[in-house]
DSSP file (Angstrom, degrees, kcal/mol; ACC not computed):
  #  RESIDUE AA STRUCTURE BP1 BP2  ACC     N-H-->O    O-->H-N    N-H-->O    O-->H-N    TCO  KAPPA ALPHA  PHI   PSI    X-CA   Y-CA   Z-CA
    1    1 A M     >        0   0    0      0, 0.0     4,-1.2     0, 0.0     3,-0.0   0.000 360.0 360.0 360.0 -33.2    9.4   25.6    7.7
    2    2 A K  T  4  +     0   0    0      1,-0.2     3,-0.1     2,-0.2     0, 0.0   0.827 360.0  54.2 -69.3 -27.3    7.4   24.7    4.6
    3    3 A I  T  > S+     0   0    0      1,-0.2     4,-0.8     2,-0.2    -1,-0.2   0.874 106.2  52.2 -69.6 -38.3   10.4   25.3    2.5
    4    4 A A  H  > S+     0   0    0      1,-0.2     4,-3.1     2,-0.2     5,-0.3   0.769  94.8  71.2 -70.6 -25.7   12.6   23.0    4.6
    5    5 A I  H  X S+     0   0    0     -4,-1.2     4,-2.4     1,-0.2    -1,-0.2   0.902  96.5  47.9 -63.0 -42.3   10.1   20.0    4.3
    6    6 A P  H  > S+     0   0    0      0, 0.0     4,-2.0     0, 0.0    -1,-0.2   0.918 115.9  46.3 -67.3 -36.9   10.7   19.2    0.7
    7    7 A Y  H  X S+     0   0    0     -4,-0.8     4,-2.4     2,-0.2    -2,-0.2   0.898 113.0  47.9 -68.0 -41.6   14.6   19.4    1.2
    8    8 A L  H  X S+     0   0    0     -4,-3.1     4,-2.4     1,-0.2    -1,-0.2   0.883 111.1  52.5 -66.5 -36.1   14.4   17.3    4.3
    9    9 A S  H  X S+     0   0    0     -4,-2.4     4,-2.5    -5,-0.3    -2,-0.2   0.878 109.4  49.7 -65.3 -36.1   12.2   14.8    2.4
   10   10 A A  H  X S+     0   0    0     -4,-2.0     4,-2.4     2,-0.2    -2,-0.2   0.897 110.6  48.5 -66.4 -41.2   14.8   14.7   -0.3
   11   11 A V  H  X S+     0   0    0     -4,-2.4     4,-2.3     2,-0.2    -2,-0.2   0.930 115.8  44.2 -63.4 -46.4   17.6   14.0    2.1
   12   12 A L  H  X S+     0   0    0     -4,-2.4     4,-2.5     1,-0.2     5,-0.2   0.922 113.9  49.4 -66.6 -44.6   15.6   11.2    3.9
   13   13 A L  H  X S+     0   0    0     -4,-2.5     4,-2.8     2,-0.2    -1,-0.2   0.894 109.7  53.0 -64.8 -39.5   14.5    9.7    0.6
   14   14 A A  H  X S+     0   0    0     -4,-2.4     4,-2.6     2,-0.2    -2,-0.2   0.925 111.1  46.0 -54.0 -48.8   18.1    9.8   -0.6
   15   15 A G  H  X S+     0   0    0     -4,-2.3     4,-2.3     2,-0.2    -2,-0.2   0.912 114.1  47.4 -62.5 -43.4   19.3    8.0    2.4
   16   16 A F  H  X S+     0   0    0     -4,-2.5     4,-2.4     2,-0.2    -2,-0.2   0.898 114.1  48.2 -66.5 -42.5   16.5    5.4    2.2
   17   17 A G  H  X S+     0   0    0     -4,-2.8     4,-2.8    -5,-0.2    -2,-0.2   0.922 113.5  46.5 -67.1 -43.0   17.1    4.9   -1.5
   18   18 A L  H  X S+     0   0    0     -4,-2.6     4,-2.5     2,-0.2    -2,-0.2   0.901 113.8  48.0 -68.2 -41.3   20.9    4.5   -1.0
   19   19 A L  H  X S+     0   0    0     -4,-2.3     4,-2.5    -5,-0.2     5,-0.2   0.931 114.9  46.0 -63.0 -47.5   20.4    2.1    1.9
   20   20 A T  H  X S+     0   0    0     -4,-2.4     4,-2.7     2,-0.2     5,-0.4   0.889 112.5  50.5 -60.8 -43.2   17.9    0.1   -0.1
   21   21 A L  H  X S+     0   0    0     -4,-2.8     4,-2.5     2,-0.2     5,-0.2   0.920 112.6  46.6 -59.6 -49.0   20.2    0.1   -3.2
   22   22 A F  H  X S+     0   0    0     -4,-2.5     4,-2.0     2,-0.2    -2,-0.2   0.905 116.8  42.6 -59.4 -48.7   23.1   -1.1   -1.1
   23   23 A L  H  X S+     0   0    0     -4,-2.5     4,-1.4     2,-0.2    -2,-0.2   0.912 119.9  40.6 -73.4 -43.7   21.2   -3.9    0.7
   24   24 A S  H  X S+     0   0    0     -4,-2.7     4,-2.9    -5,-0.2     3,-0.3   0.947 116.0  51.3 -69.7 -45.4   19.2   -5.2   -2.3
   25   25 A G  H  X S+     0   0    0     -4,-2.5     4,-2.7    -5,-0.4    -2,-0.2   0.878 106.3  55.3 -59.2 -38.4   22.2   -4.9   -4.6
   26   26 A S  H  <>S+     0   0    0     -4,-2.0     5,-2.2    -5,-0.2     9,-0.4   0.855 111.8  42.9 -60.7 -36.7   24.3   -6.8   -2.1
   27   27 A V  H ><5S+     0   0    0     -4,-1.4     3,-0.8    -3,-0.3    -2,-0.2   0.946 115.6  48.3 -76.5 -47.8   21.9   -9.8   -2.1
   28   28 A I  H 3<5S+     0   0    0     -4,-2.9    -2,-0.2     1,-0.2    -3,-0.2   0.916 124.0  30.4 -63.2 -41.9   21.4   -9.7   -5.9
   29   29 A F  T 3<5S-     0   0    0     -4,-2.7    -1,-0.2    -5,-0.3    -2,-0.2   0.296 106.8-121.5-101.0   9.1   25.2   -9.6   -6.7
   30   30 A D  T < 5 +     0   0    0     -3,-0.8     3,-0.4    -4,-0.2     2,-0.4   0.940  48.9 171.8  55.6  50.0   26.3  -11.5   -3.6
   31   31 A L    > < +     0   0    0     -5,-2.2     3,-1.9     1,-0.2     4,-0.2  -0.749  60.2   0.3 -93.8 143.8   28.5   -8.7   -2.3
   32   32 A F  T 3  S-     0   0    0     -2,-0.4    -1,-0.2     1,-0.3    -2,-0.1   0.642 117.0 -77.3  65.8  17.1   30.1   -8.9    1.1
   33   33 A G  T 3> S+     0   0    0     -3,-0.4     4,-1.1    -7,-0.1    -1,-0.3   0.756  94.5 134.1  69.1  20.3   28.6  -12.4    1.9
   34   34 A I  H <>  +     0   0    0     -3,-1.9     4,-1.8    -8,-0.2    -7,-0.1   0.840  58.2  67.6 -74.8 -29.2   25.2  -10.7    2.6
   35   35 A R  H  4 S+     0   0    0     -9,-0.4     4,-0.4     1,-0.2     6,-0.2   0.916 103.2  44.5 -56.1 -45.7   23.3  -13.3    0.6
   36   36 A T  H >4 S+     0   0    0      1,-0.2     3,-0.7    -3,-0.2    -1,-0.2   0.826 111.0  53.6 -66.2 -33.5   24.1  -16.0    3.1
   37   37 A R  H 3< S+     0   0    0     -4,-1.1    -1,-0.2     1,-0.2    -2,-0.2   0.760  98.3  66.3 -74.3 -20.8   23.3  -13.8    6.1
   38   38 A E  T 3< S-     0   0    0     -4,-1.8     2,-0.3     1,-0.2    -1,-0.2   0.678  86.9-160.6 -77.4 -12.4   19.8  -13.0    4.7
   39   39 A G    <   +     0   0    0     -3,-0.7     2,-1.7    -4,-0.4    -1,-0.2  -0.541  63.7   7.4  74.5-132.0   18.6  -16.5    5.1
   40   40 A N  S    S+     0   0    0     -2,-0.3    59,-0.5    58,-0.1     2,-0.1  -0.576  82.8 173.2 -89.8  78.1   15.6  -17.5    3.0
   41   41 A Y        -     0   0    0     -2,-1.7     2,-0.7    -6,-0.2    56,-0.1  -0.498  30.8-130.7 -82.7 156.8   15.3  -14.3    0.9
   42   42 A V    >>  -     0   0    0      1,-0.2     4,-2.2    -2,-0.1     3,-1.3  -0.923  13.6-148.9-111.3 114.0   12.8  -14.2   -1.9
   43   43 A L  H 3> S+     0   0    0     -2,-0.7     4,-2.4     1,-0.3     5,-0.2   0.821  93.3  54.0 -56.1 -38.6   14.4  -12.9   -5.1
   44   44 A F  H 3> S+     0   0    0      1,-0.2     4,-1.6     2,-0.2    -1,-0.3   0.803 109.2  50.9 -70.0 -23.8   11.6  -11.2   -6.7
   45   45 A V  H <> S+     0   0    0     -3,-1.3     4,-2.3     2,-0.2     5,-0.2   0.916 111.5  49.0 -72.0 -41.7   11.0   -9.1   -3.4
   46   46 A V  H  X S+     0   0    0     -4,-2.2     4,-2.3     1,-0.2    -2,-0.2   0.906 110.9  48.8 -65.3 -36.1   14.7   -8.2   -3.5
   47   47 A W  H  X S+     0   0    0     -4,-2.4     4,-2.7    -5,-0.2    -1,-0.2   0.861 109.0  53.4 -70.9 -32.4   14.5   -7.2   -7.1
   48   48 A S  H  X S+     0   0    0     -4,-1.6     4,-2.1     2,-0.2    -2,-0.2   0.894 109.8  48.0 -66.9 -35.7   11.4   -5.1   -6.4
   49   49 A N  H  X S+     0   0    0     -4,-2.3     4,-1.9     2,-0.2    -2,-0.2   0.901 110.3  52.8 -64.2 -42.6   13.4   -3.3   -3.6
   50   50 A F  H  X S+     0   0    0     -4,-2.3     4,-1.3    -5,-0.2    -2,-0.2   0.942 110.3  46.6 -57.2 -49.6   16.2   -2.8   -6.0
   51   51 A I  H  X S+     0   0    0     -4,-2.7     4,-1.6     1,-0.2     3,-0.2   0.888 111.9  51.3 -59.8 -41.1   14.0   -1.2   -8.6
   52   52 A S  H  X S+     0   0    0     -4,-2.1     4,-2.6     1,-0.2    -1,-0.2   0.762 100.8  62.5 -68.6 -27.6   12.4    1.0   -6.0
   53   53 A S  H  X S+     0   0    0     -4,-1.9     4,-2.2     2,-0.2    -1,-0.2   0.862 106.1  44.7 -64.2 -36.6   15.7    2.1   -4.8
   54   54 A W  H  X S+     0   0    0     -4,-1.3     4,-2.3    -3,-0.2     5,-0.2   0.899 111.7  53.3 -74.3 -38.3   16.5    3.7   -8.2
   55   55 A L  H  X S+     0   0    0     -4,-1.6     4,-2.6     2,-0.2    -2,-0.2   0.917 107.9  51.2 -59.8 -44.9   13.0    5.1   -8.3
   56   56 A Y  H  X S+     0   0    0     -4,-2.6     4,-2.1     2,-0.2    -2,-0.2   0.956 110.1  49.8 -52.9 -54.8   13.7    6.7   -4.8
   57   57 A L  H  X S+     0   0    0     -4,-2.2     4,-1.5     1,-0.2    -2,-0.2   0.886 112.8  44.8 -62.1 -36.4   16.9    8.2   -6.1
   58   58 A F  H  X S+     0   0    0     -4,-2.3     4,-2.0     1,-0.2    -1,-0.2   0.867 111.8  53.4 -69.4 -35.8   15.3    9.7   -9.2
   59   59 A A  H  X S+     0   0    0     -4,-2.6     4,-2.5    -5,-0.2    -2,-0.2   0.824 101.4  60.9 -68.0 -29.5   12.5   10.9   -7.0
   60   60 A T  H  X S+     0   0    0     -4,-2.1     4,-2.0     2,-0.2    -1,-0.2   0.949 104.8  47.7 -57.3 -50.0   15.0   12.6   -4.8
   61   61 A Y  H  X S+     0   0    0     -4,-1.5     4,-2.2     1,-0.2     3,-0.2   0.945 109.9  53.8 -54.7 -48.3   16.1   14.7   -7.7
   62   62 A G  H  X>S+     0   0    0     -4,-2.0     5,-2.3     1,-0.2     4,-0.5   0.860 106.0  52.3 -61.0 -38.4   12.4   15.5   -8.4
   63   63 A F  H  <5S+     0   0    0     -4,-2.5     3,-0.4     1,-0.2    -1,-0.2   0.864 109.8  48.9 -64.7 -34.9   11.9   16.7   -4.9
   64   64 A L  H  <5S+     0   0    0     -4,-2.0    -2,-0.2    -3,-0.2    -1,-0.2   0.798 119.3  38.0 -72.2 -30.9   14.8   19.1   -5.2
   65   65 A K  H  <5S-     0   0    0     -4,-2.2    -1,-0.2    -5,-0.2    -2,-0.2   0.321 107.9-121.0-103.8  10.6   13.6   20.4   -8.5
   66   66 A N  T  <5 +     0   0    0     -4,-0.5     2,-0.4    -3,-0.4    -3,-0.2   0.906  48.2 173.0  51.2  48.8    9.9   20.4   -7.7
   67   67 A K    > < -     0   0    0     -5,-2.3     3,-1.6    -8,-0.1     4,-0.3  -0.744  36.0-140.7 -88.9 134.6    9.0   18.1  -10.6
   68   68 A K  T >> S+     0   0    0     -2,-0.4     3,-1.5     1,-0.3     4,-0.6   0.821  98.6  69.1 -57.6 -36.3    5.5   16.7  -10.9
   69   69 A W  H 3> S+     0   0    0      1,-0.3     4,-2.7     2,-0.2    -1,-0.3   0.587  77.4  83.4 -69.0 -12.2    6.7   13.3  -12.0
   70   70 A T  H <> S+     0   0    0     -3,-1.6     4,-2.0     1,-0.2    -1,-0.3   0.898  91.5  48.3 -55.4 -43.3    8.1   12.8   -8.4
   71   71 A V  H <> S+     0   0    0     -3,-1.5     4,-2.1    -4,-0.3    -1,-0.2   0.897 109.1  52.5 -67.6 -39.1    4.7   11.6   -7.3
   72   72 A L  H  X S+     0   0    0     -4,-0.6     4,-2.6     2,-0.2     5,-0.2   0.916 109.4  50.2 -60.7 -46.4    4.4    9.3  -10.3
   73   73 A L  H  X S+     0   0    0     -4,-2.7     4,-2.5     1,-0.2    -2,-0.2   0.936 113.2  44.2 -57.0 -47.1    7.7    7.7   -9.5
   74   74 A L  H  X S+     0   0    0     -4,-2.0     4,-2.2     1,-0.2    -1,-0.2   0.852 112.5  53.2 -73.1 -29.9    6.9    7.1   -5.9
   75   75 A G  H  X S+     0   0    0     -4,-2.1     4,-2.0     2,-0.2    -2,-0.2   0.885 110.5  47.9 -69.2 -40.0    3.4    5.9   -6.9
   76   76 A V  H  X S+     0   0    0     -4,-2.6     4,-2.6     2,-0.2    -2,-0.2   0.912 110.1  51.7 -57.5 -48.5    5.0    3.4   -9.3
   77   77 A S  H  X S+     0   0    0     -4,-2.5     4,-2.4     2,-0.2    -2,-0.2   0.912 110.3  49.0 -58.9 -45.5    7.4    2.3   -6.6
   78   78 A T  H  X S+     0   0    0     -4,-2.2     4,-2.5     1,-0.2    -1,-0.2   0.934 111.2  50.2 -61.5 -43.5    4.4    1.7   -4.2
   79   79 A G  H  X S+     0   0    0     -4,-2.0     4,-2.1     1,-0.2    -2,-0.2   0.894 110.1  49.0 -59.3 -42.6    2.7   -0.2   -6.9
   80   80 A I  H  X S+     0   0    0     -4,-2.6     4,-2.4     2,-0.2    -1,-0.2   0.907 113.6  47.7 -64.9 -42.9    5.7   -2.4   -7.5
   81   81 A L  H  X S+     0   0    0     -4,-2.4     4,-2.3     1,-0.2    -2,-0.2   0.871 109.4  52.0 -70.9 -34.3    6.1   -3.0   -3.8
   82   82 A L  H  X S+     0   0    0     -4,-2.5     4,-2.3     2,-0.2    -1,-0.2   0.893 110.3  48.9 -66.1 -42.8    2.4   -3.9   -3.3
   83   83 A I  H  X S+     0   0    0     -4,-2.1     4,-2.8     2,-0.2    -2,-0.2   0.930 111.4  50.5 -64.2 -43.7    2.6   -6.5   -6.2
   84   84 A A  H  X S+     0   0    0     -4,-2.4     4,-3.1     1,-0.2    -2,-0.2   0.914 109.0  51.0 -63.0 -38.6    5.7   -7.9   -4.6
   85   85 A L  H  X S+     0   0    0     -4,-2.3     4,-2.8     2,-0.2    -1,-0.2   0.951 110.8  47.7 -63.8 -45.0    3.9   -8.2   -1.2
   86   86 A V  H  X S+     0   0    0     -4,-2.3     4,-2.3     1,-0.2     5,-0.2   0.952 114.1  48.6 -58.8 -49.8    1.0  -10.0   -2.8
   87   87 A G  H  X S+     0   0    0     -4,-2.8     4,-2.8     1,-0.2    -2,-0.2   0.906 110.7  50.8 -54.9 -43.6    3.5  -12.3   -4.6
   88   88 A L  H  X S+     0   0    0     -4,-3.1     4,-2.7     1,-0.2    -1,-0.2   0.895 109.4  49.3 -66.1 -40.9    5.3  -12.8   -1.3
   89   89 A L  H  X S+     0   0    0     -4,-2.8     4,-2.3     2,-0.2    -1,-0.2   0.866 112.7  47.8 -67.8 -33.0    2.1  -13.7    0.5
   90   90 A I  H  X S+     0   0    0     -4,-2.3     4,-2.0     2,-0.2    -2,-0.2   0.919 112.2  50.6 -67.8 -43.8    1.1  -16.2   -2.3
   91   91 A H  H  <>S+     0   0    0     -4,-2.8     5,-2.9    -5,-0.2    -2,-0.2   0.909 112.9  46.0 -58.1 -44.1    4.7  -17.6   -2.1
   92   92 A A  H ><5S+     0   0    0     -4,-2.7     3,-1.6     1,-0.2    -1,-0.2   0.909 110.7  51.8 -67.1 -42.1    4.3  -18.0    1.7
   93   93 A E  H 3<5S+     0   0    0     -4,-2.3    -1,-0.2     1,-0.3    -2,-0.2   0.856 106.6  56.1 -66.6 -32.4    0.8  -19.6    1.4
   94   94 A S  T 3<5S-     0   0    0     -4,-2.0    -1,-0.3    -5,-0.1    -2,-0.2   0.396 125.5 -99.2 -84.9   7.3    2.1  -22.1   -1.1
   95   95 A G  T < 5 +     0   0    0     -3,-1.6    -3,-0.2     1,-0.2    -2,-0.1   0.613  69.5 154.0  97.7   9.8    4.8  -23.3    1.2
   96   96 A G      < -     0   0    0     -5,-2.9    -1,-0.2    -6,-0.2     2,-0.2  -0.386  49.6-105.1 -71.8 154.0    7.7  -21.3   -0.3
   97   97 A L        +     0   0    0    -56,-0.1     2,-0.3    -2,-0.1    -1,-0.1  -0.587  55.5 144.5 -79.3 142.9   10.6  -20.5    2.1
   98   98 A Y        -     0   0    0     -2,-0.2     2,-0.5    -6,-0.1   -57,-0.2  -0.959  49.0-102.1-163.7 169.5   10.8  -16.9    3.3
   99   99 A E    >>  -     0   0    0    -59,-0.5     3,-1.7    -2,-0.3     4,-0.6  -0.895  23.9-134.5-105.2 138.7   11.8  -14.9    6.5
  100  100 A N  H >> S+     0   0    0     -2,-0.5     3,-1.2     1,-0.3     4,-1.1   0.896 105.5  63.3 -55.2 -42.5    9.0  -13.6    8.7
  101  101 A K  H 3> S+     0   0    0      1,-0.2     4,-2.7     2,-0.2    -1,-0.3   0.756  89.2  69.8 -56.8 -23.1   10.8  -10.3    8.9
  102  102 A T  H <> S+     0   0    0     -3,-1.7     4,-2.6     2,-0.2    -1,-0.2   0.886  95.9  50.9 -66.3 -38.3   10.3   -9.8    5.1
  103  103 A I  H <X S+     0   0    0     -3,-1.2     4,-2.3    -4,-0.6     5,-0.2   0.960 113.4  44.6 -65.4 -50.0    6.6   -9.3    5.3
  104  104 A S  H  X S+     0   0    0     -4,-1.1     4,-2.5     1,-0.2    -2,-0.2   0.891 113.0  53.1 -59.4 -36.8    7.0   -6.6    8.1
  105  105 A A  H  X S+     0   0    0     -4,-2.7     4,-2.7     1,-0.2    -2,-0.2   0.913 109.3  48.1 -64.3 -40.7    9.8   -5.1    6.1
  106  106 A M  H  X S+     0   0    0     -4,-2.6     4,-2.0     2,-0.2    -1,-0.2   0.863 110.5  49.4 -66.8 -37.4    7.7   -4.9    3.0
  107  107 A I  H  X S+     0   0    0     -4,-2.3     4,-2.3     2,-0.2    -2,-0.2   0.919 112.9  49.3 -60.4 -47.0    4.7   -3.3    4.9
  108  108 A F  H  X S+     0   0    0     -4,-2.5     4,-2.4    -5,-0.2    -2,-0.2   0.924 110.8  49.3 -63.0 -44.6    7.1   -0.8    6.4
  109  109 A R  H  X S+     0   0    0     -4,-2.7     4,-2.4     2,-0.2    -1,-0.2   0.891 110.9  50.4 -62.7 -40.1    8.6    0.1    3.0
  110  110 A I  H  X S+     0   0    0     -4,-2.0     4,-2.0     2,-0.2    -1,-0.2   0.884 111.8  47.4 -59.6 -43.3    5.2    0.5    1.4
  111  111 A I  H  X S+     0   0    0     -4,-2.3     4,-2.1     2,-0.2    -2,-0.2   0.907 113.5  47.0 -66.3 -44.9    4.1    2.8    4.2
  112  112 A V  H  X S+     0   0    0     -4,-2.4     4,-2.4     1,-0.2    -2,-0.2   0.900 112.7  50.1 -62.8 -43.5    7.4    4.9    4.0
  113  113 A T  H  X S+     0   0    0     -4,-2.4     4,-2.1     1,-0.2    -1,-0.2   0.891 111.2  48.9 -68.6 -38.1    7.1    5.1    0.2
  114  114 A L  H  X S+     0   0    0     -4,-2.0     4,-2.5     2,-0.2    -1,-0.2   0.877 108.7  54.4 -67.6 -37.4    3.3    6.3    0.5
  115  115 A V  H  X S+     0   0    0     -4,-2.1     4,-2.1     2,-0.2    -2,-0.2   0.961 110.0  45.7 -60.4 -50.2    4.4    8.9    3.0
  116  116 A F  H  X S+     0   0    0     -4,-2.4     4,-3.1     1,-0.2    -2,-0.2   0.885 111.3  52.9 -57.9 -38.6    7.0   10.3    0.6
  117  117 A A  H  X S+     0   0    0     -4,-2.1     4,-2.6     1,-0.2    -1,-0.2   0.918 110.5  47.3 -66.9 -39.9    4.4   10.2   -2.3
  118  118 A L  H  X S+     0   0    0     -4,-2.5     4,-2.1     2,-0.2    -1,-0.2   0.857 111.3  51.5 -70.4 -32.5    2.0   12.2   -0.1
  119  119 A L  H  X S+     0   0    0     -4,-2.1     4,-3.0     2,-0.2     5,-0.3   0.932 111.7  46.6 -67.0 -46.1    4.7   14.6    0.8
  120  120 A A  H  X>S+     0   0    0     -4,-3.1     4,-2.2     1,-0.2     5,-1.0   0.930 112.5  50.7 -64.1 -39.1    5.6   15.1   -2.9
  121  121 A Y  I  <>S+     0   0    0     -4,-2.6     5,-2.6     3,-0.2     6,-0.3   0.921 114.5  43.4 -56.5 -45.3    2.0   15.5   -3.7
  122  122 A S  I  <5S+     0   0    0     -4,-2.1     5,-0.3     1,-0.2    -2,-0.2   0.915 123.2  35.4 -72.2 -43.1    1.5   18.2   -0.9
  123  123 A F  I  <5S+     0   0    0     -4,-3.0    -1,-0.2    -5,-0.2    -2,-0.2   0.620 130.7  24.8 -92.4 -13.0    4.6   20.1   -1.6
  124  124 A I  I  X5S+     0   0    0     -4,-2.2     4,-2.1    -5,-0.3    -3,-0.2   0.752 126.6  33.5-114.0 -57.4    4.9   19.9   -5.4
  125  125 A I  I  ><S+     0   0    0     -5,-1.0     4,-2.2     2,-0.2     3,-0.2   0.990 124.0  42.9 -68.0 -57.6    1.5   19.3   -7.0
  126  126 A K  H  ><S+     0   0    0     -5,-2.6     4,-2.3     1,-0.2    -1,-0.2   0.872 114.8  51.6 -57.5 -34.2   -0.6   21.3   -4.6
  127  127 A K  H  > S+     0   0    0     -5,-0.3     4,-1.6    -6,-0.3    -1,-0.2   0.895 111.3  46.8 -69.2 -39.5    2.1   24.1   -4.6
  128  128 A Q  H  X S+     0   0    0     -4,-2.1     4,-1.5    -3,-0.2    -1,-0.2   0.838 110.7  53.3 -71.2 -31.7    2.1   24.3   -8.4
  129  129 A R  H  < S+     0   0    0     -4,-2.2    -2,-0.2     1,-0.2    -1,-0.2   0.930 109.2  48.9 -65.5 -49.7   -1.8   24.3   -8.5
  130  130 A N  H  < S+     0   0    0     -4,-2.3    -2,-0.2     1,-0.2    -1,-0.2   0.788 109.7  52.0 -64.6 -30.4   -1.9   27.2   -6.0
  131  131 A V  H  <        0   0    0     -4,-1.6    -1,-0.2     1,-0.2    -2,-0.2   0.874 360.0 360.0 -71.0 -36.9    0.6   29.2   -8.0
  132  132 A S     <        0   0    0     -4,-1.5    -1,-0.2    -5,-0.1    -2,-0.2   0.485 360.0 360.0 -65.2 360.0   -1.3   28.8  -11.2
């Protein structure tokens, strides 16, 4: 079972990364009319999600190859998302337009990214320390 968890994590992270890439890319590049359906999106939040999607995809490779830098990529992604959330809260407090669902979505994305980072730490870093 312990062997399956990193591979399952990689598959889930790849799916999450591809979905995030599609959705954020569609808003940024105005594909499929998604930009108008999104309502009052906040562009810097969309860009943080877009950047994180690429980090997720690279981290997927790291999961599959047991690379230590997987944890770093997911940590950087978490940091980017946290900064974007703080920026979003400042934007909201100053009267900027946004969708209420964006705050919930950002918190969800941060939690998911942290879970993947902890899984990477547990199954890559700790495993390599125990082998040494």
